[in-house]
N, C-alpha and C positions, 0 to 999 in steps of 0.2 A: 442091893438083891433083885433077882433077875423078875421078869415077869414072862408068863406063857404067852405065847402069841397066838389068835385063833384062827388065823389063816380062813375064815367066814368067809371072804368073798371070790377065789378061784373059781370055785366050784359053778356059782351062781352066774359069774362072769362067763365063764367059757357057754354056756348054757344058752345066754344072752347073745352071744357074739353069731351062735352058731343058727339063732333063728333070725337074727338079721341078714345072715349070709341065704339062708333058704327064703325068704322072703322079704328081701329089701324094698319094696313098694308097700308092706303095709303099714299100718300108725303104728307109732308106738304107743300105748294107755297104760296108765297106774292103775288099778285094781288093790284096795285096802280092806283089808279083815273087819268085822264089823268093832273086835276089841280097839284095835286104833285109834277109831273115833268114838268109842264110849256110847255105841249103841246096840240094839241086838235084831237089824234088820237084816242081821247075813252080810253083805258084803256091798261096798258104793264105790261107784266109780270116781276118779280123783278129774277131772275135768282140767282143772289149771298143773300142768305140769311143766315143770323146767328142766334143764338140762346143763350141766355147768360141771367143772373140771376142780377139784377139791382136793380135800386129804379128809384122812378119817385112822381117831386108831384104835389101831387093832389088836389090842391086846389085854388081858385082863389086867384090871387096874384096883386100887383101891382109895383115888380121890374121891369118886361116886360110883358106884359100880350100879346105878340104877340109869346111868344116863350114855349117849353116844357121841363121842366128840367128835364133832366134824370142822372144829375153827383151834388152833392152837392159843390162843388169847384167852378165849373159853376156859381152855384145861389150865390155863398157867390161874386164871382169876380163882376158879376154884382148888388149886394149890395152893393160893397164899389165903385165903379161907381158912383152907384145912390147917394152913402151917400156923396162923393165928392163934389156934387153940393147943398149940404146944409151948407145953413148959419152959422147956430149954430155951425156947427163945421169945421166952416174956420179956429179956431185958436185952436185947440185943439192937445194935445200931440199924438203921434205915439199913446199911451197904450191907451187913450181915445176916439181914433178913433177905435181903436181894439174889446173896449168896445160894443162902439157903432153896430157895425158892429157882433160884438156876439150876443148884444139884437134883433136885426132883425133877426139875424139866429133864435134863442130860437122860436120866432114867428109861425116858420113855421114848427119845429118839429113832431108836430101829424100832419104832412099831408105829410110828405115822407111815400111813400107805396113802402114793396117789390114787384117785381116785375120777370114774365119771357120774355124777351123781342124778338121781332122778330126784326131781323134790316133788310132791306132789302136795295137793288143796284139795280139799272137798267140798 
């Protein structure tokens, strides 16, 4: 089964790069919508920010559609959890189960994108 790439980062990344080029002396801050922090006060300034390179899964996926995966180990753990409930894998050996996990992981390999991540804490 193929998954549809979301390509949700390109436009926003290009916009950020443009602003950095135009205003290299400006600090970068992260402001979060109140929905992110579960409050009704509008917008929050995120004073604790950090930046690092990493990966993100950029596709539709049916492992946990409420989660954004930024760690392949976390994704693998959720795949293992999901596969534990499959009847066809109930009585297989550990090696066969590990192979099933690897097969599921391989389906998503093309969709892991390298990114520069901005982490925010409020």
